[in-house]
C-alpha positions as CSV (number, residue, x, y, z in Angstrom):
1,M,19.2,1.2,19.7
2,E,19.7,-2.0,21.7
3,N,18.0,-0.6,24.8
4,N,15.5,-3.0,26.3
5,K,12.7,-0.4,26.2
6,S,11.8,2.1,23.5
7,E,12.9,5.6,24.3
8,K,10.3,8.0,25.6
9,L,9.5,11.0,23.5
10,T,10.7,14.4,24.6
11,N,8.3,17.3,25.2
12,K,9.8,19.0,22.2
13,Q,8.9,16.1,20.0
14,M,5.4,15.8,21.3
15,L,4.7,19.5,21.2
16,G,6.3,19.8,17.7
17,Y,4.3,17.0,16.3
18,S,1.1,18.3,17.8
19,F,1.6,21.6,16.0
20,G,-0.1,19.7,13.1
21,G,-3.3,20.0,15.0
22,I,-3.5,23.7,14.2
23,P,-3.8,23.5,10.4
24,M,-5.8,20.3,10.6
25,A,-8.3,22.1,12.8
26,L,-8.0,25.5,11.2
27,L,-8.4,24.4,7.6
28,G,-11.0,21.9,8.6
29,F,-12.9,24.5,10.7
30,V,-13.2,27.0,7.8
31,F,-14.2,24.3,5.4
32,T,-16.6,22.4,7.6
33,L,-18.2,25.5,9.1
34,Y,-18.7,27.3,5.8
35,Y,-18.7,25.1,2.8
36,V,-22.3,24.0,3.3
37,E,-23.4,27.5,4.1
38,F,-21.4,29.0,1.2
39,F,-22.8,26.7,-1.5
40,F,-26.2,25.8,-0.1
41,D,-27.3,29.0,1.7
42,D,-25.3,31.9,0.1
43,L,-25.0,30.7,-3.5
44,R,-28.2,28.8,-3.2
45,L,-27.1,25.6,-5.1
46,L,-30.2,23.6,-5.7
47,P,-30.8,20.7,-3.2
48,I,-30.7,18.1,-6.0
49,Y,-27.3,19.4,-7.2
50,F,-26.0,19.6,-3.6
51,I,-27.0,16.0,-2.9
52,V,-25.5,14.7,-6.2
53,G,-22.3,16.6,-5.4
54,Q,-22.2,15.0,-2.0
55,I,-22.5,11.6,-3.6
56,I,-19.6,12.3,-6.0
57,Y,-17.6,13.7,-3.0
58,A,-18.3,10.5,-1.1
59,I,-17.0,8.3,-4.0
60,V,-13.9,10.3,-4.4
61,N,-13.3,10.3,-0.6
62,A,-13.7,6.5,-0.5
63,I,-11.3,5.9,-3.4
64,N,-8.4,8.3,-2.7
65,D,-7.7,7.4,0.9
66,P,-6.5,3.7,0.5
67,L,-4.6,4.6,-2.6
68,L,-2.8,7.5,-0.9
69,G,-2.2,5.4,2.1
70,Q,-0.6,2.7,0.0
71,L,1.4,5.4,-1.8
72,S,2.8,6.6,1.5
73,D,3.6,3.1,2.7
74,R,5.4,2.2,-0.5
75,T,7.4,5.4,-0.9
76,D,11.1,4.8,-1.5
77,R,12.5,5.9,1.9
78,K,16.1,6.0,0.6
79,K,15.2,8.2,-2.4
80,W,12.9,10.6,-0.7
81,G,14.2,10.6,2.8
82,G,11.0,9.1,4.4
83,R,7.5,8.0,3.6
84,R,5.6,10.5,5.6
85,L,7.5,13.8,6.1
86,P,8.1,14.6,2.4
87,Y,4.3,14.5,1.7
88,I,3.6,16.8,4.7
89,K,6.3,19.3,3.7
90,W,5.3,19.6,0.0
91,G,1.6,18.7,0.2
92,A,0.7,21.4,2.8
93,P,1.0,24.4,0.4
94,I,-1.2,22.7,-2.2
95,W,-3.8,21.9,0.4
96,G,-3.8,25.5,1.4
97,L,-4.4,26.6,-2.2
98,T,-7.4,24.2,-2.4
99,L,-9.1,26.0,0.5
100,I,-8.7,29.3,-1.2
101,F,-10.1,27.9,-4.5
102,T,-13.2,26.4,-2.7
103,F,-14.4,29.8,-1.5
104,F,-13.6,31.8,-4.6
105,P,-17.0,32.7,-6.1
106,F,-16.4,32.1,-9.8
107,V,-20.2,32.0,-10.5
108,G,-23.4,32.9,-8.8
109,P,-26.8,31.2,-8.4
110,E,-27.9,32.2,-11.9
111,N,-25.6,29.5,-13.4
112,Q,-26.4,26.3,-11.5
113,I,-24.4,24.0,-13.8
114,L,-21.1,25.9,-13.4
115,L,-21.8,26.4,-9.7
116,F,-22.3,22.6,-9.4
117,I,-18.9,22.0,-11.2
118,H,-17.2,24.5,-9.0
119,F,-18.7,22.8,-5.9
120,V,-17.7,19.3,-6.9
121,V,-14.2,20.1,-8.1
122,S,-13.3,22.3,-5.2
123,I,-14.5,20.0,-2.4
124,C,-12.9,16.9,-4.0
125,A,-9.5,18.7,-4.6
126,Y,-9.6,19.9,-1.0
127,D,-10.3,16.5,0.4
128,T,-7.6,14.8,-1.7
129,M,-4.9,17.1,-0.4
130,L,-6.3,16.9,3.2
131,T,-6.1,13.1,2.9
132,L,-2.5,13.1,1.7
133,V,-1.2,15.5,4.3
134,V,-3.2,14.5,7.4
135,L,-2.9,10.8,6.6
136,C,0.9,11.1,6.6
137,W,0.9,13.3,9.7
138,M,-1.4,10.9,11.6
139,A,0.7,7.9,10.5
140,L,3.8,9.4,12.2
141,M,2.4,9.3,15.7
142,P,1.8,5.5,16.2
143,E,5.3,5.0,14.7
144,M,6.9,7.5,17.1
145,T,5.5,5.8,20.3
146,T,3.7,2.7,21.3
147,D,3.0,4.0,24.8
148,I,-0.8,4.5,25.2
149,D,-0.5,7.3,27.7
150,E,2.0,9.1,25.4
151,R,-0.4,8.7,22.5
152,N,-3.2,10.1,24.6
153,K,-1.0,13.0,25.8
154,I,0.0,13.8,22.2
155,N,-3.6,13.7,21.1
156,F,-4.6,16.0,23.9
157,F,-1.8,18.4,22.9
158,V,-3.2,18.3,19.4
159,L,-6.6,19.3,20.7
160,I,-5.2,22.1,22.7
161,W,-3.2,23.5,19.8
162,A,-6.3,23.1,17.6
163,V,-8.2,25.4,19.9
164,I,-5.4,27.9,20.2
165,G,-5.1,28.0,16.4
166,V,-8.9,28.3,15.8
167,L,-9.9,30.6,18.6
168,P,-8.9,34.0,17.1
169,F,-10.3,33.0,13.7
170,F,-13.5,31.8,15.3
171,F,-14.4,35.5,16.1
172,I,-12.7,37.0,13.0
173,L,-14.1,34.7,10.3
174,P,-17.8,35.7,10.7
175,I,-16.8,39.4,10.3
176,F,-14.8,38.7,7.1
177,K,-17.5,36.3,5.9
178,A,-20.2,39.0,6.3
179,A,-17.9,41.5,4.5
180,G,-18.0,39.2,1.4
181,F,-15.6,39.1,-1.5
182,P,-12.6,39.6,-1.4
183,W,-12.2,39.9,2.4
184,F,-13.2,36.4,3.2
185,Q,-10.8,35.1,0.5
186,I,-7.9,37.3,1.9
187,L,-8.4,35.8,5.3
188,N,-8.4,32.3,3.9
189,T,-5.1,33.1,2.3
190,I,-3.7,34.1,5.6
191,I,-5.0,30.9,7.2
192,A,-3.4,28.8,4.4
193,I,0.0,30.5,5.1
194,V,-0.3,29.9,8.9
195,S,-1.1,26.2,8.2
196,I,1.9,25.7,5.9
197,I,4.2,27.2,8.6
198,C,2.8,24.8,11.2
199,Y,3.3,21.8,9.1
200,W,6.9,22.8,8.4
201,I,7.4,22.9,12.2
202,V,6.1,19.3,12.3
203,V,8.7,18.3,9.7
204,K,11.5,20.0,11.6
205,T,10.7,18.5,15.0
206,S,9.5,15.0,14.0
207,E,11.5,12.0,12.9
208,E,10.5,8.7,11.2
209,K,12.0,5.8,13.1
210,P,14.9,4.3,11.2
211,E,14.2,0.7,12.4
212,F,10.9,0.7,10.5
213,Q,12.3,1.9,7.2
214,K,13.1,-1.6,5.9
215,D,9.7,-3.1,6.8
216,E,8.2,-5.3,4.1
217,V,5.7,-3.4,1.9
218,F,2.7,-5.5,0.8
219,P,1.1,-5.2,-2.7
220,L,-2.1,-3.2,-2.7
221,W,-4.6,-6.1,-2.6
222,K,-2.7,-8.1,0.0
223,S,-2.3,-4.9,2.2
224,I,-6.1,-4.3,2.0
225,K,-6.9,-7.9,2.7
226,E,-4.7,-8.2,5.7
227,T,-5.9,-4.9,7.1
228,L,-9.6,-6.0,7.0
229,K,-8.8,-9.4,8.7
230,L,-8.5,-7.6,12.1
231,K,-11.7,-7.7,14.2
232,S,-10.5,-4.7,16.2
233,F,-10.1,-2.6,13.1
234,L,-13.5,-3.6,11.7
235,V,-15.2,-2.7,15.0
236,F,-13.3,0.6,15.1
237,I,-14.5,1.4,11.5
238,G,-18.1,0.9,12.5
239,Y,-17.6,3.1,15.6
240,N,-15.7,5.8,13.8
241,F,-18.3,5.9,10.9
242,C,-20.8,7.0,13.5
243,S,-18.5,9.6,15.0
244,V,-17.6,11.1,11.6
245,F,-21.3,11.2,10.7
246,N,-22.1,13.2,13.8
247,S,-19.2,15.5,13.2
248,S,-20.3,16.2,9.7
249,I,-23.6,17.7,10.9
250,G,-22.1,19.5,13.9
251,F,-20.4,22.8,13.0
252,S,-21.5,22.5,9.4
253,Y,-25.1,23.2,10.4
254,L,-24.4,25.7,13.1
255,F,-26.0,28.4,10.9
256,T,-29.4,26.5,11.3
257,Y,-29.0,25.7,15.0
258,I,-28.9,29.4,15.8
259,F,-32.7,29.5,15.0
260,I,-33.4,27.3,18.0
261,L,-30.8,28.6,20.5
262,G,-33.0,31.5,21.4
263,I,-30.4,34.3,21.6
264,D,-28.5,36.7,19.3
265,P,-26.6,34.8,16.6
266,G,-23.2,36.3,17.5
267,L,-23.7,35.5,21.2
268,A,-24.9,32.0,20.3
269,I,-21.8,31.2,18.3
270,A,-19.6,32.5,21.1
271,L,-21.4,30.4,23.8
272,F,-21.4,27.4,21.5
273,F,-17.6,27.6,21.2
274,C,-17.1,28.2,24.9
275,V,-19.1,25.1,25.8
276,F,-17.1,23.1,23.2
277,L,-13.8,24.5,24.5
278,F,-14.2,24.4,28.3
279,I,-16.7,21.6,28.8
280,G,-15.5,19.4,26.0
281,Y,-11.7,19.7,26.7
282,G,-12.3,19.4,30.4
283,S,-14.0,16.1,29.7
284,N,-11.2,15.0,27.4
285,Y,-8.7,15.6,30.3
286,L,-11.0,13.7,32.8
287,C,-11.3,10.7,30.4
288,M,-7.5,10.6,30.1
289,K,-7.1,10.6,33.9
290,L,-9.7,7.8,34.2
291,R,-7.9,5.6,31.7
292,S,-5.6,4.1,34.4
293,K,-8.7,3.1,36.4
294,W,-11.0,2.1,33.5
295,S,-10.1,0.9,30.1
296,M,-10.8,3.2,27.1
297,K,-13.6,0.9,26.1
298,K,-15.3,1.1,29.4
299,I,-15.0,4.9,29.5
300,I,-16.6,5.2,26.1
301,L,-19.5,2.9,27.0
302,R,-20.2,4.6,30.4
303,F,-19.9,8.2,29.2
304,G,-21.6,7.4,25.9
305,I,-24.7,5.9,27.6
306,L,-25.2,9.0,29.7
307,K,-24.6,11.2,26.6
308,V,-27.4,9.4,24.7
309,I,-29.9,9.5,27.6
310,G,-29.3,13.2,28.1
311,A,-29.8,13.9,24.4
312,F,-33.1,12.0,24.2
313,I,-34.5,13.6,27.4
314,T,-33.5,17.1,26.1
315,F,-35.2,16.6,22.8
316,I,-38.4,15.6,24.5
317,L,-38.3,18.6,26.8
318,I,-37.6,21.2,24.1
319,L,-40.7,20.2,22.1
320,N,-42.6,22.3,24.7
321,P,-42.0,26.0,24.0
322,I,-42.0,26.7,27.8
323,T,-38.9,24.4,28.4
324,E,-37.2,25.2,25.1
325,S,-34.4,27.1,26.8
326,L,-33.2,23.7,28.3
327,I,-31.6,23.1,24.9
328,W,-28.5,24.7,26.3
329,F,-28.5,22.2,29.2
330,G,-28.7,19.4,26.7
331,F,-25.8,20.8,24.7
332,I,-23.6,21.1,27.7
333,W,-24.6,17.6,28.9
334,T,-23.9,15.9,25.6
335,T,-20.6,17.8,25.2
336,F,-19.3,16.8,28.6
337,F,-20.2,13.1,28.2
338,G,-18.8,13.1,24.7
339,G,-15.3,13.7,26.0
340,Y,-14.3,10.1,25.2
341,G,-13.7,11.3,21.6
342,V,-10.1,11.9,22.8
343,F,-9.5,8.1,22.5
344,T,-10.5,7.8,18.8
345,V,-7.0,8.1,17.3
346,P,-5.3,6.0,20.0
347,I,-7.9,3.2,19.6
348,M,-7.2,3.1,15.9
349,S,-3.5,2.9,16.6
350,L,-4.0,-0.2,18.7
351,S,-5.1,-2.0,15.5
352,M,-1.9,-0.9,13.8
353,D,0.1,-2.4,16.7
354,E,-1.9,-5.7,16.6
355,D,-1.2,-5.9,12.9
356,E,2.6,-5.4,13.4
357,V,2.5,-8.3,16.0
358,N,0.8,-10.5,13.3
359,Q,2.7,-9.3,10.2
360,G,6.0,-8.0,11.5
361,T,5.6,-4.7,9.6
362,R,4.0,-1.3,10.2
363,R,1.4,-0.2,7.7
364,E,-0.1,3.0,9.2
365,G,-0.8,4.5,5.8
366,M,-3.1,1.6,4.7
367,F,-4.9,1.5,8.0
368,L,-5.6,5.2,7.8
369,G,-6.6,4.9,4.2
370,M,-9.0,2.0,4.8
371,N,-10.5,3.7,7.8
372,A,-11.2,6.7,5.5
373,F,-12.5,4.4,2.7
374,F,-15.3,3.3,5.0
375,T,-15.8,6.4,7.1
376,K,-15.3,9.3,4.8
377,P,-18.6,8.6,3.0
378,A,-20.2,9.5,6.4
379,Q,-18.9,13.1,5.8
380,S,-21.3,13.2,2.8
381,L,-24.0,11.1,4.2
382,G,-24.5,13.4,7.2
383,P,-25.1,16.5,5.0
384,I,-27.3,14.5,2.7
385,I,-29.6,13.3,5.5
386,A,-29.5,16.8,7.1
387,T,-30.5,18.4,3.8
388,I,-33.3,15.9,3.3
389,I,-34.6,16.6,6.9
390,L,-34.4,20.4,6.5
391,T,-36.1,20.3,3.1
392,T,-38.8,17.9,4.3
393,Y,-39.7,20.3,7.2
394,G,-39.6,23.4,5.0
395,Y,-36.4,25.1,5.8
396,A,-36.1,28.3,3.8
397,Q,-32.6,28.8,2.4
398,G,-31.1,32.2,3.3
399,D,-34.2,33.4,5.2
400,I,-33.8,34.9,8.7
401,I,-37.2,33.6,9.8
402,Q,-38.2,30.0,9.8
403,T,-41.6,28.3,10.2
404,P,-42.4,26.2,13.3
405,E,-42.2,23.1,11.2
406,A,-38.7,24.0,10.0
407,L,-37.6,24.7,13.6
408,F,-38.9,21.2,14.5
409,G,-36.7,19.8,11.8
410,I,-33.7,21.7,13.1
411,K,-34.3,20.2,16.6
412,I,-34.3,16.7,15.1
413,L,-31.0,17.5,13.4
414,F,-29.5,19.0,16.5
415,L,-30.3,16.4,19.1
416,L,-32.3,13.4,17.9
417,V,-30.2,12.3,14.9
418,P,-26.9,12.5,16.8
419,A,-28.4,10.6,19.8
420,V,-29.5,7.7,17.6
421,V,-26.2,7.5,15.8
422,S,-24.2,7.7,19.0
423,L,-26.3,4.8,20.4
424,I,-25.4,2.7,17.3
425,S,-21.7,3.5,17.9
426,L,-21.9,2.3,21.5
427,I,-23.4,-1.0,20.4
428,V,-20.6,-1.4,17.9
429,I,-17.7,-0.5,20.3
430,Y,-19.1,-3.0,22.9
431,F,-17.5,-5.7,20.7
432,Y,-14.1,-4.1,20.6
433,P,-11.5,-6.8,21.6
434,I,-8.3,-4.9,22.6
435,Y,-8.5,-4.1,26.3
436,D,-7.3,-5.4,29.6
437,E,-5.3,-8.7,29.2
438,R,-5.4,-8.7,25.4
439,L,-3.9,-5.2,25.4
440,K,-1.1,-6.2,27.7
441,E,-0.3,-9.2,25.6
442,I,0.0,-7.1,22.4
443,Q,2.2,-4.5,24.2
444,I,4.6,-7.1,25.4
445,K,4.9,-8.8,22.0
446,L,5.2,-5.4,20.3
447,E,8.2,-4.3,22.4
448,E,10.0,-7.6,21.7
449,I,9.5,-7.0,17.9
450,H,10.8,-3.5,18.1
451,Q,13.9,-4.7,20.1
452,Q,14.7,-7.1,17.3
453,K,14.3,-4.5,14.6
454,R,16.6,-2.1,16.5
455,K,19.2,-4.8,16.9
456,R,19.1,-5.7,13.2
457,L,19.5,-2.0,12.2
458,S,22.3,-1.6,14.7
459,S,24.1,-4.6,13.2
460,A,23.6,-3.4,9.7
461,L,25.1,0.0,10.5
462,K,28.1,-1.6,12.2
463,N,28.8,-3.7,9.1
């Protein structure tokens, strides 16, 4: 513990931790891809009820994250054996049950009030358990290593495991979904079991650093106040809000995008996923390689500008029916130049490091909670705006043929809205302060603080 440098993580530790990417992606994939379609299109929940439900969902999302983050930070390590791993181990099974409950059709469209209650209760319960488990899982990584390249490598492993976990279900789920009750629910049960096993692997292979177990725990209000003092974190929140917004209208509205992709729905979904997999992850890897040459901030700005320009040009081109097939070029372009998303979690971790330099204590739970407090509402805002756009342009719920006006609204949702939001995110991230010399300064001071903590723990154990 008295080594001059923090120990590097083993491949077993990095791979074991990254197994958490499978359930995070798998449960999130099923929920994100189908919850809007299930309630809005299949069960035909009235738009007004859907929007009110999203508002309630946003409020619950905003409240539960900082409270659960503080709960994790303040957990008695001696009594429970840690402040992250116990919640992952025992929270994962409950999270799996909430997924099953969400897609269990207790009522149909004939009873809109009960359907609305089912909608609100299920999505709020799902998100609360997601928050508890994923927050604690994400809080482990910046504690396990302060090395930026290791963090990026772990995050990349997480993305790879996520694809491996989701890939087979990507093709199986539509079949079971089309088969209806109870086949879709049976498959969701299998997914829940797989997810629980993956999180137990995380618990077996990951370890909370003992030198941080005696860090000071701030009261709730002080913890919130100190977290929001950091410019780096406030800038990140603005940037991430935009990213979460765009994600919320990505896969969730794939069932509408199919109308403008111009090919068979099954083939469209397969190609959509292939572009996301090969182009997107290839770009993630390229961005990681470029980090040693450019800072994460510079990569985001340079790639992001090209992404936005491509989206605007594609939107203009596909307004003409003759050039409508160019939508696939636009999708490939924006996916490739969106590869900087691999840096989202590592950038947030830098604010946690800066806070430890300032305060002398690690408070990952509160940072993740406050990030969610401000950005989770974007998960609801995205579908709300999307629903308003689709309704305004006459989208017909459940119909297999849409009017030209509805198709125009879908094009706005697919390209124009994400382009505008991405542009806002780039303006925000331009003011991010932790890069180049400031980053080096924080890393040096952070290593000195960790050395002191290891020495104190070593002395306490000897005594």
